[in-house]
C-alpha positions as a printed Julia matrix, in Angstrom:
838×3 Matrix{Float64}:
  0.0     0.0     0.0
  1.45    3.38   -1.01
  2.36    5.83    1.72
  1.01    9.34    1.57
  3.18   12.42    1.16
  3.07   14.99    3.93
  2.54   18.55    2.71
  3.88   17.54   -0.68
  7.41   17.84    0.67
  8.51   14.27    1.17
  9.0    11.46   -1.29
  6.33    8.82   -1.86
  7.24    5.16   -1.53
  5.2     2.62   -3.53
  5.24   -0.84   -1.94
  8.66   -0.13   -0.5
 10.29   -0.17   -3.92
  9.73    2.93   -5.98
 10.22    6.47   -4.71
  8.41    9.44   -6.21
 10.19   12.72   -5.59
  8.55   16.12   -5.54
  9.86   18.78   -7.97
 11.42   20.58   -5.01
 13.27   17.45   -3.94
 14.47   16.76   -7.48
 15.71   20.32   -7.75
 17.62   19.96   -4.48
 19.11   16.62   -5.5
 20.14   17.98   -8.92
 21.86   20.9    -7.23
 23.72   18.53   -4.94
 24.57   16.26   -7.87
 26.31   19.08   -9.74
 28.35   19.8    -6.62
 29.35   16.17   -6.03
 28.09   13.47   -8.4
 29.47   10.61   -6.3
 29.0    11.42   -2.59
 30.22    9.04    0.08
 27.85    7.6     2.69
 29.0    10.21    5.2
 28.38   12.95    2.67
 24.88   11.58    1.88
 23.93   11.6     5.56
 25.29   15.12    5.81
 23.12   16.14    2.84
 19.98   14.84    4.57
 20.82   16.81    7.7
 21.63   20.01    5.82
 18.61   19.86    3.49
 15.31   19.57    5.43
 13.34   18.84    2.28
 15.17   15.49    2.06
 14.79   14.57    5.73
 12.04   11.95    5.14
 14.03   10.05    2.51
 16.12    7.07    3.51
 19.9     7.34    2.88
 19.67    4.17    0.82
 17.12    5.81   -1.49
 19.38    8.84   -1.82
 22.19    6.48   -2.82
 19.94    4.83   -5.44
 18.92    8.23   -6.83
 22.55    9.25   -7.3
 23.33    5.9    -8.93
 20.43    6.33  -11.36
 21.41    9.93  -12.02
 24.97    8.94  -12.86
 23.62    6.2   -15.11
 21.4     8.67  -16.98
 24.31   11.06  -17.34
 26.49    8.27  -18.69
 23.79    7.25  -21.18
 23.36   10.86  -22.28
 27.09   11.26  -22.82
 27.26    7.98  -24.69
 24.36    8.99  -26.95
 26.03   12.33  -27.6
 29.33   10.58  -28.33
 27.69    8.18  -30.77
 25.97   11.05  -32.56
 29.31   12.83  -32.86
 30.98    9.67  -34.15
 28.18    9.23  -36.67
 28.65   12.8   -37.93
 32.4    12.2   -38.18
 31.89    8.96  -40.08
 29.44   10.62  -42.45
 31.87   13.47  -43.14
 34.79   11.04  -43.4
 32.81    8.93  -45.87
 32.21   12.04  -47.96
 35.91   12.85  -47.89
 36.84    9.29  -48.87
 34.36    9.35  -51.76
 35.88   12.59  -53.0
 39.35   11.1   -52.61
 38.22    8.05  -54.56
 36.89   10.27  -57.37
 40.2    12.12  -57.47
 42.16    8.87  -57.63
 39.92    7.56  -60.42
 40.61   10.72  -62.39
 44.32   10.28  -61.77
 44.16    6.64  -62.93
 42.29    7.66  -66.08
 44.88   10.33  -66.74
 47.78    7.9   -66.24
 46.11    5.37  -68.59
 45.75    8.1   -71.21
 49.38    9.16  -70.79
 50.56    5.55  -70.96
 48.7     5.01  -74.23
 50.07    8.27  -75.6
 53.68    7.32  -74.81
 53.27    3.8   -76.18
 51.82    5.15  -79.45
 54.7     7.57  -79.98
 57.34    5.05  -78.89
 56.12    2.5   -81.44
 55.99    5.05  -84.26
 59.45    6.32  -83.37
 58.41    9.89  -83.72
 59.09   12.68  -81.28
 56.38   14.04  -79.03
 54.11   16.54  -80.66
 54.65   20.22  -80.16
 50.92   20.86  -79.91
 50.5    22.86  -76.7
 47.19   21.18  -75.92
 48.74   17.7   -76.11
 51.77   18.76  -74.09
 49.61   20.13  -71.31
 47.75   16.8   -71.09
 50.87   14.65  -71.19
 52.71   16.64  -68.58
 49.72   17.12  -66.3
 50.7    15.93  -62.84
 54.41   16.06  -63.73
 55.06   19.76  -64.24
 53.12   22.81  -65.34
 53.64   24.46  -68.7
 54.04   28.18  -68.27
 50.77   29.7   -69.53
 50.47   32.94  -71.45
 49.51   35.38  -68.71
 48.17   38.83  -69.33
 50.55   41.59  -68.25
 50.66   41.9   -64.48
 52.02   44.5   -62.09
 51.44   45.81  -58.58
 48.1    47.37  -59.54
 44.88   45.88  -58.13
 44.11   44.33  -61.52
 47.57   42.75  -61.7
 47.32   41.4   -58.14
 43.85   40.01  -58.84
 45.24   38.17  -61.86
 47.91   36.58  -59.66
 45.29   35.8   -57.0
 42.93   34.06  -59.44
 45.77   31.96  -60.81
 46.8    31.05  -57.26
 43.24   30.0   -56.47
 43.02   27.76  -59.54
 46.36   26.07  -58.82
 45.51   25.59  -55.15
 42.16   23.94  -55.94
 43.86   21.62  -58.44
 46.12   20.44  -55.59
 43.42   20.27  -52.92
 40.79   18.36  -54.92
 42.4    17.67  -58.29
 45.37   15.77  -59.69
 48.0    18.51  -59.98
 50.12   16.71  -57.36
 50.52   12.98  -56.87
 49.59   12.4   -53.22
 50.51    9.3   -51.2
 49.24    8.48  -47.72
 51.58    9.64  -44.99
 53.29    6.72  -43.19
 51.61    5.79  -39.94
 48.38    7.69  -40.65
 45.16    5.68  -40.74
 41.86    7.49  -41.37
 39.02    6.83  -38.96
 36.47    8.59  -36.72
 39.09    9.35  -34.06
 41.98   10.2   -36.37
 43.15   13.72  -37.04
 42.09   13.32  -40.69
 43.37   12.05  -44.03
 46.98   13.16  -44.34
 49.03   12.74  -47.52
 52.46   13.85  -48.73
 53.65   14.62  -52.23
 55.54   12.27  -54.48
 57.79   13.57  -57.23
 56.82   17.24  -57.24
 59.14   20.27  -56.82
 59.76   21.28  -53.21
 57.93   19.66  -50.3
 54.15   19.38  -50.06
 51.54   17.95  -47.71
 47.77   17.78  -47.79
 45.19   17.03  -45.09
 41.43   16.64  -45.06
 39.45   16.63  -41.85
 36.31   17.52  -39.96
 36.31   20.21  -37.26
 33.46   21.39  -35.07
 33.79   25.09  -35.95
 32.04   27.29  -38.45
 33.97   28.15  -41.68
 34.49   31.83  -40.82
 35.92   30.91  -37.42
 38.17   28.29  -39.03
 39.52   30.84  -41.51
 40.13   33.35  -38.74
 42.15   30.83  -36.71
 44.18   29.59  -39.64
 45.1    33.1   -40.73
 46.57   33.7   -37.28
 49.53   31.47  -38.11
 51.79   32.4   -35.13
 49.12   31.11  -32.73
 49.37   27.51  -33.96
 52.56   27.25  -36.05
 55.33   27.25  -33.44
 58.04   27.93  -36.04
 56.31   31.12  -37.2
 57.9    34.21  -35.69
 55.68   36.88  -37.25
 53.19   37.58  -40.03
 52.94   41.25  -40.99
 50.03   42.39  -43.18
 51.49   45.21  -45.28
 48.53   45.91  -47.54
 44.86   44.92  -47.87
 42.88   45.25  -51.11
 39.19   44.36  -51.48
 38.16   42.71  -54.75
 35.03   43.18  -56.84
 33.78   39.66  -56.09
 33.75   40.31  -52.33
 37.13   38.76  -51.66
 40.28   40.19  -50.1
 43.88   40.34  -51.29
 46.58   40.78  -48.65
 50.32   41.3   -49.03
 52.17   39.53  -46.22
 55.71   39.31  -44.91
 56.3    36.15  -42.83
 59.33   35.01  -40.83
 60.01   31.46  -39.63
 62.42   30.52  -36.85
 65.37   28.26  -37.59
 64.88   24.95  -35.73
 68.56   24.63  -34.82
 71.7    26.73  -34.45
 73.15   25.13  -37.59
 70.74   26.74  -40.08
 69.54   30.28  -40.88
 65.94   31.39  -40.47
 63.5    31.63  -43.4
 61.22   34.42  -44.59
 58.46   34.7   -47.22
 56.95   37.52  -49.29
 53.37   36.39  -49.88
 50.06   37.2   -51.5
 47.02   35.86  -49.64
 43.64   35.69  -51.35
 40.39   35.09  -49.44
 37.21   34.45  -51.4
 33.94   32.52  -51.4
 33.23   29.96  -54.15
 29.88   29.54  -55.89
 29.0    26.51  -53.72
 29.49   28.57  -50.54
 32.95   27.2   -49.7
 35.41   29.6   -48.14
 38.93   29.62  -49.63
 42.13   31.13  -48.26
 45.04   30.62  -50.65
 48.63   31.93  -50.64
 51.72   32.02  -52.8
 55.07   33.76  -52.9
 55.49   36.87  -55.01
 58.55   36.72  -57.25
 60.14   39.2   -59.63
 59.16   37.0   -62.59
 55.5    37.84  -61.88
 56.04   41.6   -62.24
 54.24   42.02  -58.9
 55.36   44.07  -55.89
 58.76   43.06  -54.5
 60.29   42.86  -51.04
 64.05   43.34  -50.55
 66.06   40.6   -48.86
 66.33   40.81  -45.06
 69.63   40.23  -43.26
 70.07   36.84  -41.52
 67.06   35.37  -43.39
 66.97   33.07  -46.43
 64.07   33.92  -48.74
 62.03   30.74  -49.24
 59.18   30.18  -51.69
 55.61   29.18  -50.99
 54.0    27.58  -53.99
 50.19   27.84  -54.27
 48.87   26.62  -50.92
 45.92   27.29  -48.66
 42.69   26.15  -47.07
 39.39   25.05  -48.6
 36.67   25.24  -45.92
 33.19   23.9   -46.59
 30.23   24.0   -44.21
 29.17   20.57  -42.98
 25.62   19.35  -42.49
 24.77   19.35  -38.8
 27.38   22.0   -37.97
 31.12   22.23  -38.26
 33.33   22.35  -41.33
 35.11   20.05  -43.73
 38.56   21.44  -44.39
 41.2    20.7   -47.02
 44.7    22.0   -46.23
 47.57   22.16  -48.72
 51.1    23.26  -47.81
 53.62   23.45  -50.65
 57.02   25.09  -50.16
 60.53   25.29  -51.49
 62.66   25.82  -48.36
 65.95   26.34  -50.23
 67.81   23.32  -48.79
 71.04   24.45  -50.49
 71.5    27.03  -47.7
 71.97   24.51  -44.87
 74.71   21.93  -44.15
 74.24   18.69  -46.01
 73.51   16.75  -42.82
 70.44   18.95  -42.18
 69.02   18.89  -45.69
 66.59   16.04  -44.96
 64.72   18.5   -42.72
 64.18   20.85  -45.66
 63.58   18.14  -48.28
 61.07   16.02  -46.35
 57.34   16.38  -46.99
 56.75   14.3   -43.84
 58.45   16.94  -41.69
 56.34   19.66  -43.34
 53.17   17.64  -42.67
 54.02   17.18  -38.99
 55.13   20.74  -38.28
 52.61   22.69  -40.37
 49.71   20.8   -41.94
 48.83   18.55  -39.0
 49.57   21.34  -36.52
 46.81   23.4   -38.14
 44.29   20.56  -37.84
 45.3    19.89  -34.23
 44.81   23.54  -33.3
 41.33   23.56  -34.81
 40.34   20.34  -33.04
 41.74   21.62  -29.75
 39.79   24.86  -29.89
 36.63   23.05  -31.04
 36.85   20.81  -27.98
 37.43   23.79  -25.69
 34.37   25.52  -27.14
 32.17   22.44  -26.67
 33.52   21.76  -23.16
 33.94   25.25  -21.81
 35.42   24.52  -18.42
 38.25   25.48  -16.09
 41.21   23.13  -15.93
 44.81   23.13  -14.81
 44.92   24.91  -11.46
 41.9    27.08  -12.17
 43.08   28.31  -15.55
 41.04   28.24  -18.71
 42.43   26.37  -21.74
 43.2    29.61  -23.6
 45.42   30.77  -20.72
 47.28   27.45  -20.71
 47.77   27.6   -24.48
 49.16   31.11  -24.07
 51.69   29.83  -21.52
 52.74   27.02  -23.88
 53.13   29.5   -26.7
 55.22   31.84  -24.53
 57.56   28.99  -23.58
 58.01   27.88  -27.18
 58.4    31.42  -28.52
 60.91   32.38  -25.82
 63.0    29.3   -26.57
 62.96   30.0   -30.32
 63.93   33.64  -29.8
 66.91   32.63  -27.65
 67.88   29.91  -30.12
 67.84   32.27  -33.11
 69.25   35.34  -31.35
 67.94   37.98  -33.77
 69.7    41.32  -33.59
 66.4    43.21  -33.84
 65.5    41.69  -30.47
 68.69   43.05  -28.91
 70.9    39.94  -29.03
 74.64   40.28  -29.63
 77.29   37.57  -29.7
 80.11   37.32  -27.17
 83.58   36.16  -28.07
 84.39   32.53  -27.37
 86.91   31.15  -24.9
 89.05   29.48  -27.53
 86.48   26.8   -28.31
 83.52   27.37  -30.61
 81.37   24.45  -29.43
 79.11   26.71  -27.32
 77.79   30.04  -28.58
 77.0    32.73  -26.02
 74.66   35.66  -26.74
 73.82   38.63  -24.53
 70.68   40.76  -24.52
 70.38   43.99  -22.56
 67.13   45.28  -24.07
 64.32   45.96  -21.59
 61.78   44.26  -23.88
 63.61   40.96  -23.58
 63.54   41.04  -19.79
 59.72   41.06  -19.84
 59.52   42.69  -16.43
 62.09   40.36  -14.9
 63.02   41.78  -11.47
 62.23   45.3   -12.71
 59.8    46.35  -10.01
 58.42   44.96   -6.8
 55.72   46.15   -4.46
 57.96   45.96   -1.41
 60.42   48.48   -2.79
 63.3    46.22   -3.79
 65.22   47.82   -6.68
 65.72   46.18  -10.05
 68.74   43.87   -9.97
 69.1    41.74  -13.1
 69.4    43.98  -16.15
 70.6    41.56  -18.84
 69.96   38.07  -20.18
 72.56   35.6   -21.43
 71.93   32.56  -23.62
 74.36   29.67  -24.09
 73.48   27.35  -26.96
 74.94   24.44  -28.88
 73.97   21.69  -31.31
 75.16   18.12  -31.56
 74.58   15.12  -33.82
 73.2    11.97  -32.22
 73.42    8.45  -33.61
 71.26    5.38  -32.97
 68.98    6.78  -30.28
 65.28    7.57  -30.8
 64.47   11.21  -29.93
 61.34   10.19  -28.0
 63.27    7.78  -25.77
 66.04   10.28  -25.05
 63.58   13.07  -24.31
 61.62   10.84  -21.96
 64.81   10.07  -20.05
 65.75   13.76  -19.79
 62.26   14.56  -18.51
 62.03   11.8   -15.94
 65.64   11.76  -14.73
 66.56   15.4   -14.38
 69.2    14.66  -11.75
 71.25   12.8   -14.4
 72.06   16.01  -16.27
 70.93   19.07  -14.28
 72.91   20.93  -11.62
 70.78   21.85   -8.61
 72.81   24.99   -7.91
 72.24   26.21  -11.47
 68.5    25.56  -11.04
 68.6    27.61   -7.85
 70.42   30.44   -9.59
 67.87   30.48  -12.42
 64.98   30.39   -9.96
 66.37   33.46   -8.2
 65.68   35.48  -11.36
 61.97   35.43  -10.56
 62.56   36.24   -6.91
 63.12   39.48   -5.06
 66.73   40.33   -4.41
 70.12   39.65   -6.0
 71.21   36.35   -7.5
 74.34   34.72   -6.12
 76.55   32.66   -8.39
 76.31   28.87   -8.07
 78.69   27.39   -5.56
 77.96   29.84   -2.75
 75.02   27.81   -1.46
 75.07   24.88    0.89
 72.99   21.83    0.06
 71.21   20.61   -3.02
 67.83   19.36   -4.12
 65.93   16.19   -3.55
 63.64   14.52   -6.03
 61.42   16.12   -8.6
 57.64   15.96   -8.59
 55.88   16.22  -11.96
 52.53   17.96  -11.57
 50.35   17.6   -14.7
 48.78   20.84  -15.85
 47.28   20.28  -19.31
 47.68   18.26  -22.48
 46.41   18.41  -26.03
 43.68   16.12  -27.39
 46.07   13.56  -28.85
 48.51   13.84  -25.94
 51.3    14.91  -28.28
 52.09   17.88  -26.02
 52.09   18.25  -22.23
 52.23   21.32  -20.02
 53.31   20.59  -16.47
 54.82   22.09  -13.36
 58.01   20.55  -11.99
 58.63   20.89   -8.28
 62.25   20.43   -7.25
 62.17   19.68   -3.56
 64.96   21.34   -1.56
 66.98   19.7     1.19
 69.74   20.73    3.63
 69.45   24.5     3.27
 71.37   26.71    5.63
 69.17   28.67    8.09
 70.52   32.0     6.97
 69.54   31.38    3.34
 66.51   33.66    3.26
 66.57   34.45   -0.47
 66.23   30.99   -2.01
 63.01   29.04   -1.53
 63.05   25.54   -0.16
 61.28   24.29   -3.27
 61.89   25.41   -6.83
 59.13   25.36   -9.46
 59.55   25.05  -13.22
 56.89   25.46  -15.9
 57.66   22.77  -18.49
 56.47   22.05  -22.02
 57.05   18.54  -23.32
 56.25   17.22  -26.79
 57.31   14.48  -29.18
 57.33   11.54  -26.75
 55.29    9.37  -29.12
 57.73    7.09  -30.92
 55.17    6.24  -33.59
 54.8     9.85  -34.79
 56.87    9.84  -37.96
 59.06   12.88  -38.58
 58.12   14.86  -35.48
 60.71   16.55  -33.29
 60.91   16.11  -29.51
 61.09   19.17  -27.23
 61.6    19.73  -23.52
 61.34   23.44  -22.68
 61.16   24.8   -19.15
 61.4    28.06  -17.24
 61.58   28.83  -13.51
 58.43   30.34  -12.03
 57.46   31.79   -8.71
 55.22   29.73   -6.43
 52.41   32.23   -7.07
 52.47   31.19  -10.76
 50.77   34.26  -12.26
 49.59   34.21  -15.89
 51.9    37.12  -16.72
 54.87   35.7   -14.81
 58.25   36.44  -16.46
 59.61   33.42  -18.32
 63.2    32.68  -19.34
 62.85   29.39  -21.25
 65.67   26.88  -21.61
 65.67   23.33  -22.86
 66.29   20.76  -25.56
 65.05   20.13  -29.09
 65.78   16.82  -30.82
 64.97   16.6   -34.53
 65.13   13.28  -36.41
 67.07   13.51  -39.66
 66.02   10.15  -41.13
 62.24   10.29  -40.83
 61.82    7.87  -43.73
 63.57    5.06  -41.86
 61.27    5.5   -38.89
 58.33    4.57  -41.09
 59.7     1.05  -41.51
 58.28    0.09  -38.13
 55.2     2.26  -37.58
 53.75   -0.16  -35.05
 56.75   -0.09  -32.7
 55.79    1.27  -29.32
 57.06    1.25  -25.77
 53.93    2.35  -24.0
 52.25    0.62  -21.1
 50.35   -1.82  -23.29
 53.52   -3.22  -24.87
 55.27   -3.24  -21.5
 52.57   -5.6   -20.23
 52.81   -7.94  -23.24
 54.12  -11.38  -22.43
 56.32  -13.96  -24.07
 57.79  -13.48  -27.5
 55.8   -10.34  -28.27
 58.03   -8.23  -26.06
 61.16   -9.77  -27.54
 59.86   -9.16  -31.03
 59.35   -5.47  -30.31
 62.86   -5.28  -28.9
 64.38   -6.98  -31.93
 62.46   -4.74  -34.33
 63.73   -1.72  -32.45
 67.33   -2.88  -32.69
 67.0    -3.68  -36.38
 65.4    -0.4   -37.37
 67.49    1.92  -35.21
 70.89    1.02  -36.6
 71.26    4.14  -38.75
 68.99    6.55  -36.9
 70.35   10.1   -36.8
 69.08   13.23  -35.12
 70.32   16.68  -34.23
 69.93   17.98  -30.69
 69.94   21.69  -29.96
 70.46   22.94  -26.4
 69.79   26.5   -25.23
 69.91   27.83  -21.65
 69.06   31.36  -20.56
 70.25   33.21  -17.45
 69.36   36.61  -16.05
 72.31   38.46  -14.5
 73.72   41.76  -13.36
 75.72   43.49  -16.09
 78.95   43.68  -14.08
 78.93   39.85  -13.73
 78.73   39.15  -17.46
 82.08   37.37  -17.81
 81.52   35.19  -14.74
 78.01   34.16  -15.83
 79.2    33.5   -19.4
 81.96   31.21  -18.13
 79.5    29.4   -15.89
 76.99   29.01  -18.72
 79.61   27.59  -21.13
 80.75   25.0   -18.62
 77.19   24.06  -17.76
 76.16   23.49  -21.38
 79.32   21.46  -21.97
 78.56   19.3   -18.95
 75.03   18.75  -20.27
 76.4    17.74  -23.68
 78.66   15.23  -21.95
 75.75   13.85  -19.92
 73.53   13.57  -23.02
 76.26   11.71  -24.91
 76.61    9.28  -22.01
 72.85    8.71  -21.83
 72.55    8.36  -25.63
 75.24    5.69  -25.56
 73.39    3.81  -22.83
 70.13    3.98  -24.81
 71.66    2.85  -28.1
 70.6    -0.58  -29.46
 73.93   -2.17  -28.52
 73.24   -1.45  -24.84
 69.52   -2.09  -24.96
 69.43   -5.8   -24.25
 72.07   -5.71  -21.51
 70.76   -2.68  -19.62
 67.03   -2.88  -20.44
 67.03    0.88  -20.49
 63.74    1.12  -22.32
 61.58   -0.99  -20.05
 58.96    0.77  -18.03
 58.68    0.07  -14.3
 55.57   -1.99  -14.94
 57.43   -4.27  -17.3
 59.93   -5.44  -14.65
 59.74   -8.77  -12.82
 59.74   -6.82   -9.54
 56.44   -5.14  -10.44
 54.9    -8.46  -11.43
 56.03  -10.01   -8.15
 54.64   -7.09   -6.16
 51.25   -7.46   -7.9
 51.15  -11.13   -6.93
 52.03  -10.31   -3.3
 49.3    -7.64   -3.16
 46.61  -10.08   -4.3
 47.81  -12.96   -2.13
 47.91  -10.77    1.0
 44.44   -9.37    0.28
 43.03  -12.91    0.0
 44.83  -13.92    3.21
 43.44  -11.09    5.34
 40.08  -10.37    3.7
 39.08  -13.9     2.72
 38.03  -12.87   -0.8
 39.79  -12.34   -4.11
 40.9    -8.83   -5.03
 40.74   -9.53   -8.76
 38.03  -11.34  -10.67
 40.47  -12.74  -13.21
 40.99  -16.48  -12.98
 44.46  -16.42  -14.54
 47.4   -17.06  -12.24
 50.15  -15.68  -14.48
 52.14  -12.79  -12.97
 51.82  -10.74  -16.14
 48.04  -11.21  -16.24
 47.71  -10.31  -12.54
 49.71   -7.13  -13.04
 47.7    -6.15  -16.09
 44.37   -6.71  -14.33
 45.55   -4.86  -11.23
 46.7    -1.94  -13.39
 43.24   -1.58  -14.96
 41.3    -2.04  -11.69
 38.63    0.64  -11.33
 39.51    1.49   -7.72
 42.65    3.39   -6.79
 45.25    0.91   -5.48
 48.61    2.16   -4.2
 51.45    0.88   -2.04
 53.6     2.82    0.41
 56.86    1.89    2.07
 57.27    0.91    5.71
 59.56    3.75    6.69
 59.53    6.53    9.24
 58.18    8.76    6.47
 56.18    6.41    4.21
 56.32    7.22    0.5
 54.37    5.67   -2.35
 56.2     3.01   -4.35
 53.47    1.74   -6.69
 50.03    2.72   -7.95
 47.71    1.45  -10.65
 46.27    3.71  -13.34
 43.31    4.76  -11.18
 45.72    5.55   -8.35
 47.87    7.72  -10.58
 44.75    9.51  -11.84
 43.56   10.1    -8.28
 46.95   11.46   -7.17
 47.36   13.36  -10.48
 50.91   12.18  -10.94
 53.05    9.72  -12.91
 54.84    6.49  -12.01
 58.18    8.3   -12.04
 57.04   11.13   -9.76
 55.03    8.82   -7.49
 57.98    8.05   -5.23
 58.32   11.74   -4.37
 54.89   11.77   -2.69
 54.72   10.85    0.99
 51.67    9.21    2.55
 50.97   12.08    4.93
 50.75   14.57    2.06
 47.56   13.1     0.63
 45.54   13.15    3.86
 44.01   16.14    5.58
 44.29   16.56    9.37
 41.3    14.3    10.05
 42.64   11.64    7.71
 46.09   11.71    9.32
 44.59   11.3    12.79
 42.46    8.38   11.58
 45.47    6.76    9.94
 47.57    7.13   13.11
 44.77    5.46   15.09
 44.35    2.57   12.63
 48.05    1.98   11.85
 48.75   -0.3    14.86
 45.71   -2.39   13.88
 47.03   -2.73   10.34
 50.39   -3.98   11.61
 48.88   -6.37   14.2
 45.7    -7.6    12.54
 46.98   -7.22    8.99
 44.21   -4.99    7.66
 41.85   -2.14    8.51
 38.72   -0.65    6.93
 38.7     3.13    6.87
 35.58    5.25    6.67
 34.98    7.52    3.72
 36.5    10.96    3.73
 38.59   13.47    1.84
 42.19   13.23    0.68
 44.32   15.45   -1.55
 45.95   14.88   -4.93
 49.53   15.95   -5.58
 48.11   19.14   -7.1
 46.17   19.92   -3.92
 42.73   19.03   -5.3
 40.32   17.41   -2.79
 39.27   13.85   -3.58
 36.33   12.16   -1.88
 36.14    8.39   -1.42
 33.32    6.19   -0.14
 35.62    3.97    1.92
 39.16    2.66    1.95
 40.84   -0.63    2.8
 44.43   -0.93    3.99
 46.29   -4.2     4.33
 49.8    -5.42    4.95
 51.58   -6.88    1.93
 53.71   -9.93    2.76
 56.61  -11.2     0.71
 57.62  -14.81    0.07
 59.14  -15.08    3.59
 55.87  -13.7     5.04
 57.6   -10.55    6.21
 55.9    -7.16    5.83
 57.02   -5.64    2.53
 54.74   -2.58    2.34
 51.2    -1.39    3.04
 48.59   -1.3     0.28
 45.65    1.09    0.19
 42.52    0.76   -1.96
 40.27    3.83   -2.25
 36.78    2.75   -3.36
 34.42    4.94   -5.42
 36.67    7.99   -5.41
 35.95   11.22   -7.28
 37.23   14.79   -7.4
 35.17   17.2    -5.34
């Protein structure tokens, strides 16, 4: 029999099974759900006490409501995801059909040309001089120079050049003017970046991409025109003139500068015409090409320290997509003048794959990133919006490129060497470069550092993958960095003078990697590095105990063909303001033999392969050794230091020695990571791939069964590798801590790392007491003797903290003692059940 509702305020219970909630109760529950979608039992009881309208509802019914609400939310998200996938597949199908039509045209053309050549070969006559026949025969090979009307710098002359540029661009984007082949390692699909192709047998280097983005065409065009915002190698794009056209389009004259990627090559610049117009079918087109003297158009004199490169007809074709968004075709075609660089670097300027990675795919990634941010407008990364985090990444990259190139118009000048030319030292005393560094402080301290010094060098590496080397440099900073140099650099963003390294007592402990943000495809990470200080003298009031670095990391995916790996960092103050001064330093590793990397596109050293068993792991190792024998790359190192002008010589000497020591360390590490050392040292194995980790996983499960009487894992397999793999993917956060005076974490599964917001490498720098609040620490101190005597303890739900200081709620936790083979206590394992960020 159904119970009645009092005053319409309480829920109705039908036969003890179904609860009907009043609109007021639903509104209250929805409000609470948005605050905490997964409340613990303690939190649910607290909700009932704090909200009188829910007082007549049983806690169990509240729990069921939240479970149902989460289920509905999951179903809604899944339905939305499937709709998005369906739209992507529809658009991708359209692109593939268009690509198929283009290929059929190309096949027909090749069949025609083949018949033409066979006919003239059999007859023994020379090819006809008929211009119409020649244009057909040579179509797709080279373009016959057409008879253009006279052109000059007048609007009519520029429009003539623009219309020709548009026609040539469209023939590359959707026609057969260039023979396109699929880029190695790229497979089209609903989750791929798009259809990416590179040129085969055409002048210069060219790449083409087709993809779907969730932005309107005008917004897409606006973003792509702002090239410095997404093309990291672009220093500046200056619009020198804008001319409207009669058909509603726009002609712009542009001057563009590109950074040099290494100290061994000069920078590039372009003198361009950009034409924006709308086609008859409503498609928006932005096309560009270089202006040359042979076109009788406006000219731009050569600029010192830049090599004038040529952009052949390139651009963007943007079409509106049914259901919202845009289908975009991107073509990049350049002649980067490879003759102007040393022969060892020419593959960088002659590779269409490198162009695709650095330019074409970068444009698509930027569009997808912004489309996701628009659809999921939220605050991430320590309370910062995605645009602010992208701005920080851009500032790091731009600052590193400026230091690496050392342009005189930015105030850089070269210092004399010390008898060796392996390290180049530049000095900059311009106020603009200092970016407010130590120039003014609210407490009245005067400006101290009035100059910046950059020490840079490049080196050739053999037989070591850039991604592997960069990962080592990121995760093992102590192998190459000097803690006193880090302290000196950190002082640049502090109040007061900087003392030279060597005057301080003590060093630094471990590093903690605090994730901040990453791009959609995880090809780039922004993070904060905390260098924990130890053994400081009491009178050291200037230096902080901990040093913080803002770090940009990219190129750690070994399967990304032709991409460079970068590790760029800059010291920041603990306050970490958006406009904080940045002096970036770091490493850039560029592969020189991108074609050889394509021979093993499936090679990977991620977690999945680390957990593979038997011959599969050995096969991957053998493939790596076989395909890495002739791998070459160039590493460029640049470190910046702020200093007082009267200490220039001392700081320069220190910087030279520091960069030389880093070069020596990198050479040592590269030798250890080379294929000849791989099998003996196992330098590429992740911690989860070691027998120790597999043994620990077995001990964890055996001890849980011993104390709790039930199985921790549902898997029936007894193999150590299978146990470790299942434990790693367990939905609850499982982590182990050492039995020391100050317990630190030694292992965590994926859920545990997500909960702590850290990585396996940085996990050992987190102590147990850091993750609990005061109440949690008191509870743990009370339960710890029980854990050691009884072997386990069940902890009530509560709040703990991630490594980034974010509160995490959990429904309950279980702690048990992990015994080794001799039944001695090895560590303590914690399992946090139904955890979520508050």
